[in-house]
Residue, then its C-alpha position, 0 to 999 in steps of 0.5 A: m500500500q502506497i500512501s497519498f501524498k496529497a493526503f498527506v499535505v492536506v493532513v499536515g496542513a490541518a495539524l499545524g494550521l489549528p495549533v498556530l492559530v489556538l496558541g495565538q489565542q493565549p487561552s490563559n488556563g493552557q500551561a506550556k510543557p517545559v523542554v529544559a530547566p530554565v535554570k541551569e544549576q537544577v539540571t547534573v550531567t553524568a557525562f563527566r563520570t560522575p554527576l556533576g551541575l552545568d554549572a560547574s562545569a567548564s565544558s560546552v555541553r547540550l542536554l536533550n531531555g526525553v521531550s526533546l528527544e519525542e519531538a524532533p521529526g527524525f527515525t532514527l537517534d542521529d536525526r534527533l542529534r542534528q538539533v546541536p550545529g556541527v552534529e553530523l554523520f561522516r557524510r549528511t546520510s541519515g542513518w536511516v539509509a546510511n550504509p553502517t560503515t558510514q555511520g562515523i560521528s563528528l563534533r567541533g568540526l573534527g570531521s571523521t572516516a567510518a569510525s568517530r571522533t566522537l566516543v558514543l556511550s550508554d550507562e559506561v558502555p561504548l556503543s561504537d561499533p568493536f570492530g569499525g568504530w562507526v555507530h548503529w545509531n537504531e540498536i536502543p529501542v526508541l522510547a528506552i532513551e531517558s535522554v542524551e548529553v552532548v559534551r564537546g571537547g576533548a575527554s579522552d582523560l576520562y574515556g580514552s580512546s575516540a573523545i576527542g572531539g567529545v563524548i554523547n552519553a545515551v542516557p537510558v530508562r531503568s527499569w526502577q522507573t515505572r514507564r509504559a507507553a506505546q506508538g505507531m507511525y506509517g508515511a511516505m517511503n511505505t514507512v512503518a515503525g512501532d515502538g513500545i515500552f514496559s517498565a515496572a517495579r515492587d519491593r525492589w525488584g524492577a523489570l524492564a521490557a522495550g523494542s523497536i520496529f522500522r522499515t521503509d522502502g527507502y529513496i534512491l540515494t543517487a542524483p537523477e541526472a546519474r541514474g541508471l537501471v542498476d539504482i534502486a531505493s536505498g531501505v531498511d527493516s530493522e527490530s531492536g528490544r531490551v530487557e532489564v532485571r534490577r534489584g534495588d533503587a536509584e541509589r543502590g543495588y545490582f542489574l543484568r540488562g540484554n539488548v538486540l538490533n537485527e536489520t537487512r539493508s538495500n544499499g542502492t542496488p539489486i546486489t549491493t546489500n548489508a545485514t547485521r544481527l548484534w548482540r549485547y549484554q551488561g551486568g551492574w553494582d551501585q552502592p554508597v560506601h562510608v566514605g563516597r560511591v562505587f559502581v561496577r559494570g561487565y559487558g560484551s557483544d556478539q555481531g556477525y555482519r556481512q555486506s556485498f559488493s559490486t561493480i558498476a559499467t558506464g552508465r550504471v546500465s548494469e552491475s556484476l558481483n565482485r566481492l562477499q564479506r562477512v565480519p563476525s566480532q565479540e567483545l568483553g570490556a568491565s569498568g569501575q570506579w569511585a567516587s567521593t564527596i569530601r566538602d568542597f572536594t570531590f574525588v573520582v577514580g576509574a579503570d577500564a578494560r575492552d578486549v575485542r576479537a574480530t574476523d574479517v572474510e572476503a570472497p573475491i569474485t571475477a566474471g561470476v567465478a569466486g577466488a582465493v578467500t581472504r581472511f583477516s583476523a586480530r585482536q584489540r584491546a584498551a585498557g586505562g585508569y583515570g583520576e580525577a579532583l573537582w573543588s568549588h568554592g565561591g565563585w569558583s570551580a576547577a576540575l584536573s583529571g588525567r588517564v593513562d591507556d595501554f591501547r595495542t591490537f595483536d595477533a594479526l594474521k592474514f590467510v590466503g589461502t593457505t598463505k598466513t601472513v603476520l601482520a603489523a600490530p600497533d601497542e602505544v601507551v598514552f597520557d591525556p591529562r585535562l584541565g577545566v575551571v569555571r569563574r562564576v560572576g554577578r547573577g547569572f554570569a560565567l566565564t570558562g575555560t579548558v586545556f586537553r590532551a586526547f587520543r583515538g587509536p586506529t580500528m581494526n576496519e581502518l588497519y585491516r579490511t578494504g571498504q566499499v561504498g558506492q563506487q568508492t574503494t577505500l584500503a586498508n593500512d597496518a601501518l596507522k597510529s594513533e591520533r593524538a590531539t591537543g586543544f584548549e577552549f574558553g568561554a561565556e555564559q548568561n542564564t536569565r529567566w528569559g533564558t541561557l546564552r552560551g559562547s564558546y571559542f575552540w581551537t584543537s590541533v589532531n597529529r597523525p589524523i587517519t584519513a583517505l587519500l584520493l589514490s586514483q579516480t576515473g569518470t565510474a570509480q575512485t580507489l582511497q587508501r587510509a593513512n595518517l595525515g599528518q596534522i589538522q586543526s580546528r578552531g572557531v567559536s559556537l554559540d547556544f541559546v535557550a529562551h522562553p519569551v513567554g510561557w507557551m513558547q520556546l526558542s532554541g538554536g546554536y551556531q558553530y563556524a570552525l575554520a578545519t584544514v590540514t596543517r601538515f602533510d610531508p608526503d604532499k604538501t599541496l594539501v596543506g590549507k585544504w579542508i578537512p573533509e565532510v566539515a561545513r565552515n558555517a552550521g546552525t539550527v534555529q528552533m521554535r516550540l508552541s505548546q497548549r496542554k489543551v492544544g497541542v504542540l507545533n515543534v519547527i526546526a530549520r538547520e543550515s550548513g555550508m558547503l564541504f568537500d567530500d575527499s582529502s583534495n578538496i575536488n569533489v564539492l557539497h553544496g550547502f543547504f537549508r532544511m526544515d523540519v515540523n513536528a505537530e501533535r494534538s491530544l486526543g484526551s489523556r493518553f493519546d496523541v496524533v503525531v503529524t511529522v514531515q523531514n524537509l519540508l521544503d523539499r530541498r535537494i541535499d548533496a549527501g555524497r560524492t563516491p565520485t557518482l553524487t548522492l542525495a540526502t534525505p527528501q520531503v518524507a511525511t508522516i502520521g501516527l498515534r502515540w500512548h502515555g501510560a504510566r510516567 
């Protein structure tokens, strides 16, 4: 069954028009439902390894609570995170149609490759793929996420590898919270989604079950002028589920949690597909002690990933299978921490370790004939210990922290038929300190400053796997070394009863950044190879604001200017001064939310981004864009809401990538759904 676009226009117009007309009347008995706390000191963030008030943090932080996530148009978590300026995947394509190997995320204008330069975690467990460093944005069921904390700036002093650009912490709903909700949605491109959650607690026992299903036919990514007979829509069919059992409460107790993701994807042609099945399990213990608080976490995952690749003929009239790939991987990890507050001081000491085993099996195919199978296998282990001291007195706050990491890859082997080759395996020990200072001056005004070191170790995908997206092939490099970053930020912030305004200047220099260098290019194909580039720098300013001009209206948004360039590369000095791939110099968002309890909610998000380049040589240009998304809700009694969303309301054409064929980001997508709120 295909949905009528004209019918959607009528529904959307009615749904959006009614709230606007009624909201303009400002009935005295309607009250706005606040999206964020207007007083910043009321909010604490756990992404600092210990709960810390935002007014005591020198870092630039954005907090997206459950209402912000619920009302943001989008199908996957990465869509909702784009409320924060400067948040972008490796390419502009959304996570619900992008190849999983292109879903690394960027903050602070540092760009990304397949792997993220920003650490994504949930309840102390990294969500980045253990083999490739990308993120499965649909892994956690939609309603099982309580909030998301976005901490910008280096954080390897507490979290180790990958936290060069910052940390994104998806705070989960816990089983001691009473939560019952469900929602269903249908929309353009034959898109269907359903989500549910049930949690309850009794006699210090709690249980939670949550699940999400999502499927869409998707759209054809290839630009119309470049399409051929082989081009079909890129779609996805995915399911995720979570269960949790807990003994205890919010302060103490232990828990067991399991999560599963199963998905299949079409990558834009009949032959190119991929599929992922990811099982993740976790256990933990939290306990206040005589002199502080202790937690312990243990976790693991088992993942199977497979993908097929093709060679496309000139004119995109036909394709032929050229490679089949399977990547099974397993990981085990553990972390522990003690924290204690003594008068004006808080002390934190902890350690964590993560061990990954993976195998990459590739079967080349030429003219329908299978060649010799190539198999890579390796182990990677990251272990580190950290300490932090926080001090707050009067109008001053300061934090000094540091971490030592042992990052090593070993047992790296390559098999071609019966021939075995021992591959290079990096082994590094790094130290990353950080100092942050906050000075509160006058009423609601504060000055902040921070300086840090950070690092990211190469993933096994970058070291040993040959990847392909479209007709762009990227070769591995087992000689890669870790990226090392040095940076600082300083800023100012003003809090009033009307809202908050924060501005920051940031500067980050990354030595040995891992990038994909262009080796050769034809009209239909590109060949690249991963390499340590030399040095890149990203420097610029960011602004964030939240305003409540009247009770039923909230305005929020931000802007980022990032001058991100290559500053050193001795093998090819022509790259010096080039833009970092996938980083726009200008990016901004503005959001307007209108809410009345007896009428509904209208949420409009406008996003603009400047031009950028899709390659290190700055040959392939992706033009700037403006996009507007709308979410409208109307209550049906006390428990039900009708929800209408339109992504890319103006149906703007947005360049997503050039591989070298131009691909496009999400076109206009309209959906309608029904949401049920039970206990909360």
